[in-house]
TIDO-594913 format. One record per residue (C-alpha): x, y, z; residue in one letter. Coordinates in steps of 0.25 Angstrom, whole numbers, padded with zeros to 4 digits, always signed. Layout:
BEGIN
XYZa
...
REM end
This chain:
BEGIN
+0031+0085+0091x
+0034+0071+0086x
+0022+0061+0088x
+0021+0046+0089x
+0009+0041+0082x
+0004+0026+0082x
-0003+0019+0070x
-0013+0009+0077x
-0015+0002+0064x
+0001-0002+0063x
+0005+0001+0078x
+0016+0009+0073x
+0021+0021+0080x
+0025+0033+0072x
+0033+0045+0075x
+0027+0057+0069x
+0039+0066+0069x
+0032+0080+0068x
+0046+0086+0072x
+0051+0082+0058x
+0039+0081+0051x
+0039+0086+0036x
+0029+0093+0029x
+0021+0083+0019x
+0027+0089+0007x
+0041+0087+0011x
+0039+0072+0009x
+0037+0075-0006x
+0049+0071-0015x
+0058+0083-0020x
+0055+0079-0034x
+0043+0072-0039x
+0045+0058-0043x
+0034+0058-0055x
+0045+0053-0065x
+0038+0053-0079x
+0038+0038-0082x
+0034+0031-0095x
+0021+0024-0096x
+0028+0012-0101x
+0042+0007-0098x
+0048-0003-0106x
+0056-0011-0095x
+0044-0010-0085x
+0039-0025-0082x
+0025-0017-0077x
+0022-0009-0090x
+0011-0013-0099x
+0017-0021-0110x
+0029-0027-0102x
+0021-0038-0095x
+0031-0048-0100x
+0040-0042-0090x
+0032-0047-0078x
+0033-0061-0083x
+0021-0071-0081x
+0019-0067-0066x
+0005-0059-0069x
-0005-0062-0059x
-0016-0051-0063x
-0019-0043-0073x
-0030-0032-0074x
-0032-0030-0088x
-0036-0016-0095x
-0049-0014-0102x
-0046-0021-0115x
-0038-0033-0110x
-0025-0029-0117x
-0018-0022-0106x
-0018-0022-0090x
-0021-0012-0079x
-0013-0020-0067x
-0005-0031-0068x
+0000-0040-0056x
+0013-0049-0058x
+0022-0057-0049x
+0033-0049-0043x
+0046-0051-0051x
+0054-0052-0038x
+0043-0057-0029x
+0045-0057-0014x
+0037-0070-0013x
+0035-0082-0021x
+0021-0087-0026x
+0023-0102-0026x
+0027-0111-0014x
+0021-0114-0001x
+0020-0105+0011x
+0031-0112+0021x
+0035-0107+0035x
+0047-0111+0040x
+0053-0110+0054x
+0066-0114+0061x
+0068-0108+0074x
+0066-0093+0074x
+0069-0093+0058x
+0055-0093+0051x
+0053-0092+0035x
+0041-0093+0026x
+0041-0097+0011x
+0040-0084+0003x
+0028-0088-0004x
+0018-0077-0009x
+0014-0068-0020x
+0022-0054-0024x
+0015-0048-0036x
+0016-0034-0043x
+0004-0026-0047x
+0007-0018-0060x
-0003-0007-0057x
-0003-0001-0071x
+0002-0003-0085x
+0008+0012-0086x
+0022+0013-0080x
+0022+0028-0076x
+0009+0027-0066x
+0008+0027-0051x
-0004+0024-0043x
-0005+0039-0040x
-0007+0042-0056x
-0016+0030-0059x
-0031+0031-0062x
-0040+0027-0050x
-0043+0015-0059x
-0029+0010-0060x
-0027+0011-0045x
-0041+0003-0044x
-0035-0008-0053x
-0022-0009-0045x
-0032-0011-0032x
-0040-0021-0039x
-0028-0030-0043x
-0023-0028-0027x
-0036-0034-0024x
-0037-0045-0034x
-0022-0050-0031x
-0025-0048-0016x
-0037-0058-0017x
-0030-0067-0026x
-0017-0069-0017x
-0025-0070-0004x
-0030-0083-0009x
-0016-0089-0008x
-0015-0096+0005x
+0000-0092+0007x
-0004-0078+0007x
-0005-0071+0020x
-0003-0056+0016x
-0005-0048+0004x
+0003-0035+0003x
-0001-0025-0009x
+0010-0014-0010x
+0015-0004-0019x
+0029+0002-0019x
+0031+0016-0027x
+0044+0022-0029x
+0058+0017-0026x
+0057+0022-0013x
+0044+0013-0011x
+0052+0000-0015x
+0048-0001-0031x
+0057-0003-0042x
+0047-0002-0054x
+0040+0012-0057x
+0028+0005-0064x
+0016+0005-0055x
+0016-0007-0048x
+0013-0012-0033x
+0015-0026-0027x
+0007-0038-0020x
+0013-0047-0010x
+0006-0058-0004x
+0014-0064+0008x
+0013-0078+0015x
+0013-0071+0029x
+0007-0059+0036x
+0019-0048+0039x
+0021-0045+0053x
+0017-0031+0050x
+0003-0035+0044x
+0001-0045+0054x
+0004-0035+0066x
-0005-0024+0060x
-0017-0035+0059x
-0015-0039+0074x
-0016-0024+0077x
-0028-0023+0070x
-0035-0035+0077x
-0030-0030+0090x
-0037-0017+0088x
-0050-0024+0082x
-0050-0033+0096x
-0048-0021+0104x
-0058-0011+0098x
-0066-0019+0088x
-0063-0011+0077x
-0053-0010+0065x
-0041-0001+0067x
-0040+0003+0054x
-0055+0007+0052x
-0052+0015+0066x
-0040+0022+0059x
-0048+0026+0047x
-0059+0031+0055x
-0050+0039+0064x
-0042+0044+0051x
-0055+0049+0045x
-0059+0055+0058x
-0047+0062+0059x
-0045+0066+0044x
-0031+0072+0046x
-0024+0060+0039x
-0033+0057+0028x
-0028+0058+0015x
-0039+0054+0005x
-0052+0047+0006x
-0060+0040-0004x
-0074+0032-0001x
-0067+0020+0003x
-0053+0023+0007x
-0046+0033+0015x
-0031+0037+0015x
-0024+0043+0026x
-0011+0045+0033x
-0011+0037+0046x
-0009+0044+0059x
+0004+0038+0062x
+0009+0036+0048x
+0022+0029+0048x
+0027+0038+0037x
+0024+0051+0029x
+0012+0050+0020x
+0009+0035+0025x
-0005+0033+0020x
-0016+0023+0023x
-0028+0020+0014x
-0039+0013+0022x
-0052+0007+0016x
-0064+0013+0024x
-0071+0000+0022x
-0065-0010+0033x
-0058-0022+0024x
-0046-0030+0028x
-0039-0033+0015x
-0039-0027+0001x
-0047-0038-0006x
-0059-0033+0001x
-0059-0020-0007x
-0071-0019-0016x
-0071-0012-0030x
-0076+0001-0026x
-0065+0002-0016x
-0055-0001-0025x
-0058+0011-0034x
-0059+0020-0021x
-0046+0015-0016x
-0040+0017-0029x
-0045+0031-0029x
-0039+0033-0014x
-0025+0027-0018x
-0023+0035-0030x
-0026+0047-0023x
-0018+0045-0011x
-0006+0041-0020x
-0008+0053-0029x
-0007+0061-0017x
+0006+0055-0013x
+0011+0056-0027x
+0008+0070-0029x
+0010+0076-0015x
+0023+0068-0012x
+0028+0068-0027x
+0026+0053-0029x
+0032+0046-0018x
+0037+0033-0016x
+0027+0025-0009x
+0021+0011-0004x
+0008+0006-0001x
+0003-0007+0004x
-0011-0013+0006x
-0012-0019+0019x
-0023-0030+0020x
-0026-0041+0031x
-0018-0054+0029x
-0024-0064+0020x
-0029-0074+0030x
-0039-0064+0035x
-0049-0055+0027x
-0060-0047+0032x
-0056-0043+0046x
-0063-0032+0056x
-0049-0028+0060x
-0040-0026+0048x
-0042-0015+0037x
-0034-0015+0025x
-0027-0003+0019x
-0017+0003+0010x
-0004+0010+0016x
+0004+0020+0008x
+0019+0023+0012x
+0025+0035+0004x
+0040+0033+0005x
+0043+0048+0009x
+0052+0044+0021x
+0061+0033+0025x
+0061+0024+0037x
+0075+0026+0045x
+0081+0021+0057x
+0071+0024+0067x
+0060+0017+0059x
+0069+0005+0057x
+0074+0005+0072x
+0060+0007+0079x
+0049+0003+0068x
+0043+0017+0070x
+0041+0027+0060x
+0044+0042+0060x
+0034+0050+0051x
+0038+0065+0048x
+0025+0068+0041x
+0013+0071+0050x
+0002+0062+0045x
-0009+0073+0045x
-0001+0083+0036x
+0003+0071+0027x
-0012+0068+0026x
-0015+0083+0023x
-0004+0084+0013x
-0010+0072+0004x
-0024+0077+0006x
-0020+0090+0000x
-0013+0085-0012x
-0023+0086-0024x
-0024+0076-0035x
-0029+0078-0050x
-0042+0069-0052x
REM end
């Protein structure tokens, strides 16, 4: 029988459509999309040796061992959604409100090689990406115009990317988006009512239930939420309570790299390299260490489409049982 489940962190109600549920392996692509790309592409602006194609907008470079090359670069987005110069000016004329579009929009070029994806990188390569995320987060939050920092990755055309070279993005906004504000307020409300962090409580109950856990490492736990909005929707939670990414330690970075690589590897091999998005959610920059908010990573494989019901109701229909999806991913064996 169909069941409605509520996610207490997001407050979303989700229809778990057991009557039309698919087996986990039915979400794999008919043909594996593991196209053999070259390690270097002459017209790719992100490839090693083509640095001139990104102009002079480089903001960070993580050098390799001998200093002649690089491991990770951060450059300004060629088509930025926000402008780095200017003042944050709010305008109100009756019901018409606007704000100057100041902020930062950067691209993190994750590796010199063109033909890699996170699932196939070395753990140290993934750790380097996370180190760069932290460094840019620390730098960007110093700007008084910035209120929210969103770190995200689009993998595959179905997830919104147009370049194959491994990369992700950072957007520093002059506002707090409504969804982020709403979730923060829900976290505060839960803390006021119970004296505990809703994220910590969720993690504790998922660890106790065990049914939806996908992978555990020393400092991080990956699981499919009880009321996952879509098939194979994953969360990675730090075990230690912390409100923003910039609180992560070096030891935790290495551990998270292992966890993230493993989970994305299970998706890569289990679902034949699906398109996906991931985003890192931290507390707005005006706050840092709180008792009520817990930063985390959300991974959304693009194996289903939102249609009229979702657009009209704001609810989601999930045709995969979270417990079965988690079991499927747990059983994907990866070469070490």
